[in-house]
VMD Tcl script that builds the backbone (N, CA, C; Angstrom):
set m [mol new atoms 339]
animate dup $m
set s [atomselect $m all]
$s set {name element resname resid chain x y z} {
  {N N MET 1 A 74.382 94.562 -13.617}
  {CA C MET 1 A 74.797 95.356 -14.755}
  {C C MET 1 A 73.624 95.517 -15.710}
  {N N ASN 2 A 73.794 96.401 -16.633}
  {CA C ASN 2 A 72.741 96.602 -17.618}
  {C C ASN 2 A 73.354 97.112 -18.916}
  {N N ASP 3 A 72.501 97.462 -19.839}
  {CA C ASP 3 A 73.018 97.842 -21.147}
  {C C ASP 3 A 73.716 99.197 -21.147}
  {N N ALA 4 A 73.790 99.860 -20.000}
  {CA C ALA 4 A 74.537 101.103 -19.903}
  {C C ALA 4 A 75.956 100.861 -19.383}
  {N N THR 5 A 76.337 99.587 -19.248}
  {CA C THR 5 A 77.640 99.214 -18.709}
  {C C THR 5 A 78.544 98.676 -19.816}
  {N N VAL 6 A 79.807 99.061 -19.748}
  {CA C VAL 6 A 80.831 98.523 -20.646}
  {C C VAL 6 A 81.918 97.912 -19.769}
  {N N ILE 7 A 82.376 96.746 -20.150}
  {CA C ILE 7 A 83.460 96.071 -19.437}
  {C C ILE 7 A 84.716 96.137 -20.294}
  {N N VAL 8 A 85.836 96.429 -19.663}
  {CA C VAL 8 A 87.134 96.471 -20.336}
  {C C VAL 8 A 87.966 95.303 -19.832}
  {N N ILE 9 A 88.494 94.529 -20.767}
  {CA C ILE 9 A 89.408 93.447 -20.413}
  {C C ILE 9 A 90.732 93.752 -21.102}
  {N N ASN 10 A 91.756 94.046 -20.301}
  {CA C ASN 10 A 93.054 94.386 -20.870}
  {C C ASN 10 A 94.182 93.462 -20.389}
  {N N HIS 11 A 93.779 92.338 -19.804}
  {CA C HIS 11 A 94.732 91.300 -19.392}
  {C C HIS 11 A 94.294 89.975 -20.015}
  {N N HIS 12 A 95.212 89.046 -20.128}
  {CA C HIS 12 A 94.883 87.716 -20.636}
  {C C HIS 12 A 94.351 86.885 -19.479}
  {N N GLY 13 A 93.239 87.336 -18.938}
  {CA C GLY 13 A 92.627 86.719 -17.777}
  {C C GLY 13 A 92.115 87.806 -16.859}
  {N N MET 14 A 91.894 87.458 -15.617}
  {CA C MET 14 A 91.363 88.421 -14.652}
  {C C MET 14 A 92.325 88.531 -13.489}
  {N N GLY 15 A 92.766 89.736 -13.213}
  {CA C GLY 15 A 93.693 89.968 -12.120}
  {C C GLY 15 A 95.125 89.666 -12.500}
  {N N GLN 16 A 95.986 89.814 -11.525}
  {CA C GLN 16 A 97.415 89.576 -11.712}
  {C C GLN 16 A 97.802 88.267 -11.020}
  {N N ALA 17 A 97.293 87.186 -11.537}
  {CA C ALA 17 A 97.539 85.875 -10.943}
  {C C ALA 17 A 98.200 84.971 -11.978}
  {N N GLU 18 A 98.594 83.775 -11.550}
  {CA C GLU 18 A 99.132 82.806 -12.495}
  {C C GLU 18 A 98.063 82.531 -13.556}
  {N N PRO 19 A 98.460 82.173 -14.784}
  {CA C PRO 19 A 97.497 82.028 -15.881}
  {C C PRO 19 A 96.311 81.104 -15.571}
  {N N GLU 20 A 96.546 79.985 -14.939}
  {CA C GLU 20 A 95.450 79.049 -14.666}
  {C C GLU 20 A 94.363 79.703 -13.809}
  {N N LEU 21 A 94.751 80.391 -12.757}
  {CA C LEU 21 A 93.800 81.061 -11.879}
  {C C LEU 21 A 93.161 82.257 -12.583}
  {N N SER 22 A 93.956 83.028 -13.271}
  {CA C SER 22 A 93.461 84.203 -13.990}
  {C C SER 22 A 92.400 83.826 -15.019}
  {N N HIS 23 A 92.629 82.729 -15.738}
  {CA C HIS 23 A 91.660 82.248 -16.731}
  {C C HIS 23 A 90.401 81.720 -16.053}
  {N N LYS 24 A 90.569 81.021 -14.947}
  {CA C LYS 24 A 89.417 80.483 -14.223}
  {C C LYS 24 A 88.533 81.628 -13.717}
  {N N LEU 25 A 89.148 82.680 -13.203}
  {CA C LEU 25 A 88.390 83.818 -12.691}
  {C C LEU 25 A 87.595 84.514 -13.792}
  {N N VAL 26 A 88.235 84.782 -14.931}
  {CA C VAL 26 A 87.524 85.482 -16.005}
  {C C VAL 26 A 86.429 84.599 -16.590}
  {N N LYS 27 A 86.681 83.304 -16.669}
  {CA C LYS 27 A 85.662 82.367 -17.167}
  {C C LYS 27 A 84.438 82.387 -16.248}
  {N N THR 28 A 84.668 82.342 -14.953}
  {CA C THR 28 A 83.575 82.374 -13.985}
  {C C THR 28 A 82.831 83.700 -14.062}
  {N N PHE 29 A 83.555 84.804 -14.148}
  {CA C PHE 29 A 82.937 86.128 -14.239}
  {C C PHE 29 A 82.023 86.218 -15.460}
  {N N LEU 30 A 82.537 85.842 -16.620}
  {CA C LEU 30 A 81.754 85.911 -17.853}
  {C C LEU 30 A 80.557 84.960 -17.804}
  {N N ASN 31 A 80.753 83.791 -17.224}
  {CA C ASN 31 A 79.680 82.811 -17.101}
  {C C ASN 31 A 78.544 83.345 -16.227}
  {N N ILE 32 A 78.886 84.010 -15.133}
  {CA C ILE 32 A 77.860 84.588 -14.257}
  {C C ILE 32 A 77.100 85.692 -14.978}
  {N N LEU 33 A 77.815 86.546 -15.716}
  {CA C LEU 33 A 77.126 87.576 -16.509}
  {C C LEU 33 A 76.090 86.935 -17.423}
  {N N ASP 34 A 76.507 85.879 -18.093}
  {CA C ASP 34 A 75.662 85.192 -19.064}
  {C C ASP 34 A 74.478 84.504 -18.388}
  {N N LEU 35 A 74.734 83.687 -17.399}
  {CA C LEU 35 A 73.678 82.897 -16.762}
  {C C LEU 35 A 72.678 83.744 -15.993}
  {N N ASP 36 A 73.150 84.853 -15.416}
  {CA C ASP 36 A 72.264 85.732 -14.646}
  {C C ASP 36 A 71.666 86.846 -15.502}
  {N N ASP 37 A 71.945 86.822 -16.804}
  {CA C ASP 37 A 71.494 87.873 -17.721}
  {C C ASP 37 A 71.860 89.273 -17.227}
  {N N ARG 38 A 73.069 89.401 -16.728}
  {CA C ARG 38 A 73.615 90.704 -16.343}
  {C C ARG 38 A 74.451 91.206 -17.515}
  {N N LEU 39 A 73.770 91.552 -18.571}
  {CA C LEU 39 A 74.438 91.792 -19.844}
  {C C LEU 39 A 74.898 93.233 -19.998}
  {N N PRO 40 A 76.180 93.422 -20.187}
  {CA C PRO 40 A 76.669 94.767 -20.467}
  {C C PRO 40 A 76.359 95.128 -21.921}
  {N N ARG 41 A 76.463 96.390 -22.242}
  {CA C ARG 41 A 76.286 96.834 -23.628}
  {C C ARG 41 A 77.422 96.289 -24.487}
  {N N ALA 42 A 78.645 96.338 -23.928}
  {CA C ALA 42 A 79.812 95.903 -24.699}
  {C C ALA 42 A 80.903 95.408 -23.770}
  {N N ILE 43 A 81.769 94.577 -24.345}
  {CA C ILE 43 A 83.023 94.203 -23.692}
  {C C ILE 43 A 84.121 94.604 -24.659}
  {N N CYS 44 A 85.042 95.434 -24.186}
  {CA C CYS 44 A 86.148 95.926 -25.011}
  {C C CYS 44 A 87.433 95.209 -24.601}
  {N N PHE 45 A 88.136 94.703 -25.585}
  {CA C PHE 45 A 89.386 93.974 -25.352}
  {C C PHE 45 A 90.535 94.757 -25.971}
  {N N TYR 46 A 91.574 94.995 -25.195}
  {CA C TYR 46 A 92.792 95.564 -25.759}
  {C C TYR 46 A 93.991 95.089 -24.957}
  {N N ALA 47 A 95.179 95.427 -25.435}
  {CA C ALA 47 A 96.437 94.920 -24.866}
  {C C ALA 47 A 96.359 93.386 -24.820}
  {N N ASP 48 A 96.838 92.769 -23.755}
  {CA C ASP 48 A 96.820 91.306 -23.673}
  {C C ASP 48 A 95.411 90.723 -23.625}
  {N N GLY 49 A 94.417 91.539 -23.350}
  {CA C GLY 49 A 93.038 91.079 -23.306}
  {C C GLY 49 A 92.549 90.506 -24.622}
  {N N VAL 50 A 93.125 90.957 -25.747}
  {CA C VAL 50 A 92.671 90.448 -27.050}
  {C C VAL 50 A 92.923 88.948 -27.175}
  {N N LYS 51 A 93.857 88.429 -26.400}
  {CA C LYS 51 A 94.180 87.007 -26.476}
  {C C LYS 51 A 93.016 86.128 -26.005}
  {N N LEU 52 A 92.058 86.730 -25.307}
  {CA C LEU 52 A 90.886 85.972 -24.862}
  {C C LEU 52 A 89.845 85.817 -25.958}
  {N N ALA 53 A 89.980 86.576 -27.036}
  {CA C ALA 53 A 88.990 86.538 -28.118}
  {C C ALA 53 A 89.484 85.789 -29.351}
  {N N VAL 54 A 90.612 85.111 -29.248}
  {CA C VAL 54 A 91.172 84.406 -30.402}
  {C C VAL 54 A 91.056 82.894 -30.228}
  {N N ALA 55 A 91.303 82.183 -31.312}
  {CA C ALA 55 A 91.250 80.717 -31.298}
  {C C ALA 55 A 92.089 80.168 -30.148}
  {N N GLY 56 A 91.546 79.185 -29.468}
  {CA C GLY 56 A 92.252 78.556 -28.358}
  {C C GLY 56 A 92.000 79.213 -27.013}
  {N N SER 57 A 91.244 80.292 -26.983}
  {CA C SER 57 A 90.955 80.985 -25.729}
  {C C SER 57 A 90.118 80.094 -24.812}
  {N N PRO 58 A 90.381 80.152 -23.501}
  {CA C PRO 58 A 89.599 79.349 -22.570}
  {C C PRO 58 A 88.186 79.888 -22.323}
  {N N VAL 59 A 87.853 81.051 -22.915}
  {CA C VAL 59 A 86.533 81.641 -22.648}
  {C C VAL 59 A 85.714 81.876 -23.922}
  {N N LEU 60 A 86.056 81.195 -25.000}
  {CA C LEU 60 A 85.323 81.398 -26.258}
  {C C LEU 60 A 83.836 81.070 -26.130}
  {N N GLU 61 A 83.525 79.996 -25.452}
  {CA C GLU 61 A 82.121 79.592 -25.297}
  {C C GLU 61 A 81.319 80.684 -24.588}
  {N N GLU 62 A 81.877 81.235 -23.524}
  {CA C GLU 62 A 81.193 82.294 -22.779}
  {C C GLU 62 A 81.034 83.550 -23.636}
  {N N LEU 63 A 82.093 83.907 -24.375}
  {CA C LEU 63 A 82.021 85.096 -25.228}
  {C C LEU 63 A 80.998 84.919 -26.344}
  {N N GLU 64 A 80.978 83.754 -26.956}
  {CA C GLU 64 A 80.011 83.500 -28.031}
  {C C GLU 64 A 78.583 83.561 -27.510}
  {N N SER 65 A 78.349 83.050 -26.312}
  {CA C SER 65 A 77.016 83.101 -25.727}
  {C C SER 65 A 76.606 84.541 -25.437}
  {N N LEU 66 A 77.507 85.335 -24.870}
  {CA C LEU 66 A 77.203 86.738 -24.594}
  {C C LEU 66 A 76.927 87.500 -25.888}
  {N N ALA 67 A 77.737 87.255 -26.909}
  {CA C ALA 67 A 77.519 87.918 -28.206}
  {C C ALA 67 A 76.162 87.524 -28.778}
  {N N GLY 68 A 75.790 86.268 -28.607}
  {CA C GLY 68 A 74.498 85.798 -29.085}
  {C C GLY 68 A 73.325 86.465 -28.389}
  {N N LYS 69 A 73.571 87.009 -27.214}
  {CA C LYS 69 A 72.533 87.722 -26.466}
  {C C LYS 69 A 72.593 89.227 -26.722}
  {N N GLY 70 A 73.441 89.640 -27.666}
  {CA C GLY 70 A 73.480 91.047 -28.047}
  {C C GLY 70 A 74.598 91.879 -27.462}
  {N N VAL 71 A 75.504 91.284 -26.716}
  {CA C VAL 71 A 76.638 92.036 -26.162}
  {C C VAL 71 A 77.669 92.249 -27.270}
  {N N ALA 72 A 78.027 93.493 -27.515}
  {CA C ALA 72 A 79.060 93.800 -28.512}
  {C C ALA 72 A 80.425 93.451 -27.942}
  {N N LEU 73 A 81.206 92.700 -28.699}
  {CA C LEU 73 A 82.570 92.359 -28.312}
  {C C LEU 73 A 83.496 93.111 -29.265}
  {N N ILE 74 A 84.156 94.143 -28.762}
  {CA C ILE 74 A 85.019 94.987 -29.590}
  {C C ILE 74 A 86.466 94.643 -29.266}
  {N N VAL 75 A 87.188 94.136 -30.250}
  {CA C VAL 75 A 88.549 93.648 -30.046}
  {C C VAL 75 A 89.505 94.555 -30.815}
  {N N CYS 76 A 90.458 95.130 -30.129}
  {CA C CYS 76 A 91.385 96.108 -30.697}
  {C C CYS 76 A 92.186 95.539 -31.869}
  {N N THR 77 A 91.980 96.125 -33.040}
  {CA C THR 77 A 92.686 95.681 -34.245}
  {C C THR 77 A 94.184 95.911 -34.125}
  {N N THR 78 A 94.588 97.055 -33.593}
  {CA C THR 78 A 96.020 97.362 -33.426}
  {C C THR 78 A 96.690 96.298 -32.567}
  {N N CYS 79 A 96.024 95.890 -31.506}
  {CA C CYS 79 A 96.581 94.883 -30.593}
  {C C CYS 79 A 96.654 93.517 -31.269}
  {N N LEU 80 A 95.582 93.149 -31.978}
  {CA C LEU 80 A 95.589 91.870 -32.705}
  {C C LEU 80 A 96.741 91.846 -33.703}
  {N N ASN 81 A 96.930 92.936 -34.431}
  {CA C ASN 81 A 98.040 93.008 -35.393}
  {C C ASN 81 A 99.392 92.938 -34.683}
  {N N HIS 82 A 99.511 93.605 -33.563}
  {CA C HIS 82 A 100.770 93.595 -32.809}
  {C C HIS 82 A 101.180 92.169 -32.429}
  {N N PHE 83 A 100.201 91.373 -32.007}
  {CA C PHE 83 A 100.473 89.996 -31.599}
  {C C PHE 83 A 100.409 89.009 -32.764}
  {N N GLY 84 A 100.128 89.502 -33.981}
  {CA C GLY 84 A 100.019 88.614 -35.139}
  {C C GLY 84 A 98.821 87.689 -35.041}
  {N N MET 85 A 97.730 88.170 -34.462}
  {CA C MET 85 A 96.573 87.319 -34.187}
  {C C MET 85 A 95.302 87.744 -34.916}
  {N N LEU 86 A 95.386 88.690 -35.827}
  {CA C LEU 86 A 94.177 89.179 -36.488}
  {C C LEU 86 A 93.413 88.044 -37.161}
  {N N GLU 87 A 94.137 87.145 -37.808}
  {CA C GLU 87 A 93.488 86.030 -38.506}
  {C C GLU 87 A 92.926 84.985 -37.545}
  {N N GLU 88 A 93.314 85.052 -36.271}
  {CA C GLU 88 A 92.858 84.084 -35.275}
  {C C GLU 88 A 91.635 84.560 -34.493}
  {N N LEU 89 A 91.148 85.770 -34.783}
  {CA C LEU 89 A 89.998 86.305 -34.059}
  {C C LEU 89 A 88.826 85.326 -34.171}
  {N N ALA 90 A 88.297 84.909 -33.024}
  {CA C ALA 90 A 87.241 83.891 -33.008}
  {C C ALA 90 A 85.964 84.370 -32.328}
  {N N ALA 91 A 86.022 85.480 -31.612}
  {CA C ALA 91 A 84.830 86.012 -30.938}
  {C C ALA 91 A 84.855 87.527 -31.050}
  {N N GLY 92 A 83.731 88.093 -31.415}
  {CA C GLY 92 A 83.644 89.535 -31.527}
  {C C GLY 92 A 84.118 90.041 -32.869}
  {N N THR 93 A 84.288 91.350 -32.942}
  {CA C THR 93 A 84.735 91.978 -34.176}
  {C C THR 93 A 85.958 92.831 -33.899}
  {N N ALA 94 A 86.857 92.848 -34.861}
  {CA C ALA 94 A 88.027 93.712 -34.764}
  {C C ALA 94 A 87.552 95.149 -34.895}
  {N N GLY 95 A 87.949 95.970 -33.967}
  {CA C GLY 95 A 87.508 97.356 -33.976}
  {C C GLY 95 A 88.656 98.296 -33.688}
  {N N SER 96 A 88.421 99.543 -33.964}
  {CA C SER 96 A 89.435 100.567 -33.746}
  {C C SER 96 A 89.372 101.087 -32.308}
  {N N MET 97 A 90.411 101.782 -31.903}
  {CA C MET 97 A 90.403 102.406 -30.590}
  {C C MET 97 A 89.283 103.452 -30.527}
  {N N LYS 98 A 88.968 104.061 -31.663}
  {CA C LYS 98 A 87.858 105.025 -31.695}
  {C C LYS 98 A 86.551 104.336 -31.289}
  {N N GLU 99 A 86.306 103.129 -31.771}
  {CA C GLU 99 A 85.096 102.398 -31.399}
  {C C GLU 99 A 85.085 102.054 -29.909}
  {N N ILE 100 A 86.254 101.717 -29.378}
  {CA C ILE 100 A 86.358 101.414 -27.952}
  {C C ILE 100 A 86.073 102.664 -27.129}
  {N N VAL 101 A 86.644 103.792 -27.528}
  {CA C VAL 101 A 86.405 105.054 -26.824}
  {C C VAL 101 A 84.925 105.438 -26.902}
  {N N GLU 102 A 84.321 105.278 -28.067}
  {CA C GLU 102 A 82.900 105.614 -28.225}
  {C C GLU 102 A 82.022 104.740 -27.343}
  {N N ALA 103 A 82.333 103.463 -27.250}
  {CA C ALA 103 A 81.562 102.563 -26.394}
  {C C ALA 103 A 81.682 102.983 -24.931}
  {N N GLN 104 A 82.892 103.338 -24.512}
  {CA C GLN 104 A 83.097 103.761 -23.131}
  {C C GLN 104 A 82.425 105.102 -22.859}
  {N N ASP 105 A 82.490 106.007 -23.806}
  {CA C ASP 105 A 81.895 107.328 -23.648}
  {C C ASP 105 A 80.378 107.239 -23.521}
  {N N ALA 106 A 79.764 106.315 -24.234}
  {CA C ALA 106 A 78.309 106.169 -24.215}
  {C C ALA 106 A 77.814 105.442 -22.962}
  {N N ALA 107 A 78.715 104.823 -22.237}
  {CA C ALA 107 A 78.335 104.029 -21.066}
  {C C ALA 107 A 78.118 104.891 -19.838}
  {N N ALA 108 A 77.184 104.470 -19.011}
  {CA C ALA 108 A 76.994 105.116 -17.711}
  {C C ALA 108 A 78.065 104.635 -16.720}
  {N N LYS 109 A 78.561 103.404 -16.979}
  {CA C LYS 109 A 79.563 102.812 -16.081}
  {C C LYS 109 A 80.518 101.964 -16.904}
  {N N VAL 110 A 81.827 102.108 -16.608}
  {CA C VAL 110 A 82.862 101.284 -17.251}
  {C C VAL 110 A 83.571 100.509 -16.148}
  {N N ILE 111 A 83.614 99.190 -16.315}
  {CA C ILE 111 A 84.274 98.298 -15.346}
  {C C ILE 111 A 85.499 97.714 -16.016}
  {N N THR 112 A 86.656 97.885 -15.402}
  {CA C THR 112 A 87.892 97.320 -15.934}
  {C C THR 112 A 88.283 96.123 -15.083}
  {N N LEU 113 A 88.493 94.986 -15.753}
  {CA C LEU 113 A 88.900 93.771 -15.027}
  {C C LEU 113 A 90.405 93.716 -14.930}
}
mol reanalyze $m
mol bondsrecalc $m
mol representation Tube
mol addrep $m
């Protein structure tokens, strides 16, 4: 991947598996991006995906490391408000759907997990 790539996470984990496996998969995926410096331009979170960017998430360490390397983490404000989690946001910034669309539009490639 490169800075022309945007990743979309719209599930509370990766794939349609039981939570333990789904969390393990997304943690491994994000860790590989980080360790191999396969850094996307942005990771966009919406729907249940926003739950990965709040306090207690099993992938906060990976997200914080990616953000520290310049990856934009855009977390849907509407979704955070829907789940009552806006105050719990722990990684990335709350953003509008317009920001998510702009990030995807500017990307050469969008990968949805």
